[in-house]
Steps between C-alpha positions, in 0.01 A plus 500: 500500500203716601616485862850617403350781287270604785795504740713715265217746445448521876865574558506765225187651654671520837780713357259782421238454776724444798284687756183327395670158518632580848152606606343183358769287672434675831124446464551130417734451794249673730224273362697184582583633849128572561403146392758357744370716781139385440611137491690533826202669667265221380742244644481674841844647511510785753500847353829582668673221304330559159714799396821333621415186302424702187828690529692175564335334198547776241818649640621850403258676268775687314673165430179365348480804279860445389441131421185580302682772305765245406228274363320770305781722376802477265761534768782571259311783336394638835859497620607669178247777551616547857864514389425753232307717747777474757770578238307807382486629858874436548592684177278788593672526836844512332458760221875555462576130445196461275598795283857382460390145422244605241733747327770238478263247345336755271846578367604136462175350363404810298835515318493129426141514372581803278798332339313171466222691321759612247629144458145369473404759238809447287598136556205305641158642404339312207331689217133582567381272221316165509719186531823701502689184598450376141707786358863456398775743397705398199871566470803389299796311638824551306744357753527823697447544876194718444204384289403751228135599528495733198363356176510608135170502319567188277565277801175608666294452181635143474412422864162668470363208295609224739157407627614149599656643820361854514134599518616854418837664450531870558765765445522858609737791486462770763569837345625790700232725354282513190417824327121546523316797355337701777254788490763759403827313434669165503554347843714212628282220638610169654432233242570136417513307176344156544440191286158380391467235776623731778159569660360151435803343670453724808129415509369837619179616328476865390295753685354628172519370143752229419872441528756460219507174306718335241295671228626835635863375524562511126679753283253779413269360775164327449264591215336746741828691544761543772366415848606620844387405853519756779512474878218602731715784636561636147129461425415709805762772453479536121137405425333577835365139510286558192346161406500603132881486496489170314551578132653841560837596348825542691802638316822321603831583330303719257297195392127451576406199711147385585422444869349148522510435875561624853685280749398512866717663769600167652668397174870598512632280225787249506760743643405583864715816499326674210155660465436541126232742394474380141553154346579484127552189283857374474481505120482883509851535644631656175227770540567563867882491472528677162744564347648192679365156410593232751264251340682508166837475679418133567749314717716809541242679720435348843214699644213270604408331828328167432267310731249220447215317668553125516244260359290332770681194630839600354768542770792741495740206457307387191512852358876514540538157346310609186682834484834318503400298193367793298766762582746410221230458229354843584853644491556370149153603375515860626865609477648544147856560627693169490782641713257615770335154502838329531598719794164440672533124458854516629363651824223238527216736414157394629176650626413458868188563707489615861195560725320819405226538764664827614533638147834634379692820563871573471476707819518171694858453382597841640343473843478136605842508672463846658156416634632169642780690672256752639276221627799353684561839662136524594518151653794626704294794620216268602736268681659799672156625609413156635828474692441846640147421615605161636767674711245753625253227582765299687588802709129571554439135590785512750333797669177292524667191654332540838157544342545190283637297790199592711263390224689169475472454878123554479455212256565644153697266275813608320332418171217737587742784585707443185177518297405828662844653429489373140157654454649833612781477244248385235283799574798730453591326177147519359453869584847590366442303181155652447634855533802411281261367234330843491825671406646222288303579177609867512864402554492229229337739250779754568765231460342386174504857369868528586585167336295552185607861432846434366464318174398759244141378475191498715470181698234395744509252784193375686591495867144467634421255777389151405475162675870440448598825673245447776628147550857632521396759759317235703807278486719790608268575790495140618876468465551824691263389774687172551842662479423781745278298740611141541844537659399781737192302603697184574768691691252705704322186622812293572714480812434423865152603623613573860793713385270712286253561784756555777765704326291746303734729320819362662705336234585141582779298352265306278349814361845641433566201282169554319604855416753360254229431240380864475859611457555246221183623328609863534844415363332326206293810449813717491669254256201505268476879513873526417453265206221724359702817559806354325285392203341841473839667527636291213201576276510872587877511430439326166230754408728787595773362274251449217403869521866592510601274212668667205239489224696696241261795476345763725131427575446825696293747298445250217145478372360260236200585279358183346358559148285231335529582129402166346137597423551844338530543121865617464791259453867491404657842440185710558462329839869569577442869419203496739718360775760773436236774509358366822849493656569857394169616647571317828852650516348848530303415809607656833770298678580272206876481427508224238268258316552174316327168426550133584327183398590289808471668837776371731416295812148400385570126448455555125772374268587519135797294395649384173801305376770727351830388348810646338543490121667176396442335839274200564469583870212720612417645839157565652490876554237710676354763270338842529388762249570854610487854365770771492592644843397178673830446679521865608143483630564177689844621625669198339860599418616495137859369505582480129351619175179701461127490581222428249366779278153544350655464152640153582250331269514201265659705222796600722576142597399300803651622830542338838635597842636239740538510875842418648414138571386440141805684360738280708304191390536568128822700491716400799828619349414776250282810511136460411444830316463448127471123528198308364252251653258274319139415598485224235652428163196631309503849647748787481756523780506765772777750551605559861500876556526514879577325829300596810501399864332187630146541633270249671248362254251241634533517878717641770643167619652398169817672375475726199479266196662557159267753340472649154311824423339577164364834383118516478546652151615156373242274666319280243165503685252724326314617811733467798394629841763668716523661838620857516783537753500843663758646740293730721585749774164561667156347564358243258135616499553793253697272270223236509235760406723632221564149362129424490423827326775449242383140433145617437628763255754288312345147519136512611453131418732372773408452869613756753876462565598317818757689708719334762828580671812289486510499880162319498638252244796443733267436793280266300795301369585390854145495638523145637836575672357827634186334638697220658745746662222724631296214636800331656586827676139521619516140625834565669353805676204287609734227623698752706179644642357160586829390652520817708145451625577135584812586697336784682181311585676186621752695710227717644303192612803327643606819683152536652521144632830583672369805681557359849846362409609841366350670805699276732818564300449873530412474871831322553687788335502429124551816297254600227774477235568135600127422484478655151802297393350182648179535302674631191733200479205264456421640158866559416574129518193419289591765240862379474401133469231581243735721297763226481240245391351750254840577344565130449156452341551812282836369372346163422184628327610831336613308192131444421477873425806497275292489182315816608814700578693735277868562575431413866663214686259273694753519786553878499670568839374857529140389463554236762655753740219753444236228552652390831537862609133569428387195695724586797363853501138377496572241772667765718205737457252220581695406812557850636147586613435184708847531651442860607155409633656217708754742646218727623330229711451603866636218718241539778205493256640198314552295817164603653323406174632146524 
């Protein structure tokens, strides 16, 4: 063992002290030669024969050095170092090829790594908490395709005490914003309501103080009062990292809370897409949401996300087995409505648990499919880049055939040459991947910002590099190296040795046959590029049609001013008068033509629906609802077909009023006019009189048709402190209106946060953010595919044309015209482009159905998109072929022949 260790250490030493080892070997060899000379002289050998005998005995000195190096060195590592050194010199001598190769790989590997960073951050990265694999997410199965992951409070409280399977059960509700008292006014701060075991289940100790416990998660809080935990970022920005923050008061929703702890920056909670600044106990929801009370609503309010940490030794299968047995008992214990229980049992209601190591966020449901599609496109770009580089390396290897044949004739093995060529491709792959990794975080961060910006709330996505991303990049580099290096290396070292040495650049019949493979690869490259171009064309056409879809109102010049009135003292009629005064003040601002209010802003994924029926009928219909103010339809440019608009005096004393859209009017009154008819909400409440019929308008999203919708006047809403958005039709810039809205809010309702102003155009953009990102990225990938394909065609044709210099010179010496030479060279790429286009069209027709779910009013087999895609590829192929063809036609016959 010691001998083996000594030998390994000696060989490692030789790698870094090569000159000293050579010197020591030379001295040792000289020593043995001297001993032999002295022995021969003592034996009486004549001096003239001594040197000859020594040379005959030891042989060539250089050969001895080589044999000793083999004994004392790692030959494989030495060869690898030599290959790397030789490859670096070759790449430096070919800056054009090196630049093209690196840019191609940077594009392919960088794009793949950036998109994989998104997938890793959203779908793969576990929560940064200890033993995250022990976490589970709880849901409810009611016989529907999609499991429901929203819980009412009674269900969670029943599961919270199940310590036989759960060490801790936690629940949280991510609020859009909480109203926190600042230095001068109330501010909206990202917050989260969490249960008492939330922090204990996530097992992250606080930076200062303590975290919330079950004692805090009780109505009215613990005996010490209401507690709140803040983030390190909030501690730094609001309290300047003052260590005496523990015990200080923080006013949230006009209620004082005591700061009991500060959580470290690494703690992000159970939702990886949110960054809460304040954590308040779940039991204080009635205070935070006042005047709403989701807690008291019981099984009617589904607002909690529930997770749990399994007991040690309890498997996920065991958890689900127990949940199956306790689901119906919990249902009976917590729901007082017998009809609701019967319906739930009819649909096989039961709780289920799924792995929760990655936490839970609904954003995953929005972007899992688009990100998978983008990853497939990125894979296509990487494959395209590899095909391109393989074609270039094959052409480059063909130009080096004589050099490689000479090295084979001098004793180099084919395996040794293939290794050297693979090292060259590996070096290109490693450098390209390393540079791509530098830009990948910037690109992935930009993509994350685009994806997360369109859902009405602030979302975060960690796209930083980790071992998973680095491993993916390493795998991509190795795959690229094999794909771009193996086939060219094998082809460059194959064939007849004598033909390579004798014929030089003259194309032989065997080499003509071997030129079929590069053409097949180039045709595959064209087909793949066409597939990406067709896909991008379909997505871009779908996006264009989405923007051109009839939405039922005019978003141009429409501005929304979001007013949060739930924490100010006025309610009911006084609050309605405040809204009217604010609207009148806004209407006098420059550029404002009309003002109204709405409760539900269209195209924001928010819905409010209710069952309405006709008097005397047992059949009800689920109708989308909205509460609006007078002039709403004029402000939105929604046509009023029958009846009249709402008035400010349409209050409870004048009778309940309602306006239907055309779809709702046809649904309830298919044969008779709707004006003057009545609709019931339920038997215990007064009915509504239909006073108008308006045009259909998109409600929830652009893809869905306009649903049956009923509009109520805000003067008849039963909520005491409703919050509305002012809808303003504006001709001019929005900045003056924003300043005026903030000033008016401070004057009329100083208790509320500053109004949030946004345009309807931005809402429209955000409502189709995923489609927009996919279309933009697919167009970018298609442009990259066309660029890579053009580079591949140009580079390969340029190499093959250079190898045919003497042939073209002879043709021109025999009288060939320049136009015929241009046509000869040009036809090489024309055949490749035609064959690739045909194959690409077939592939596009077969695979375009995969994109059908992403398309809007666009056929997956749209002929115009197919025609435009083929035309673009033909144009790029023609441009890539033109320059080498013109260069070939300018060859001087005498110089070409003399060169050979």
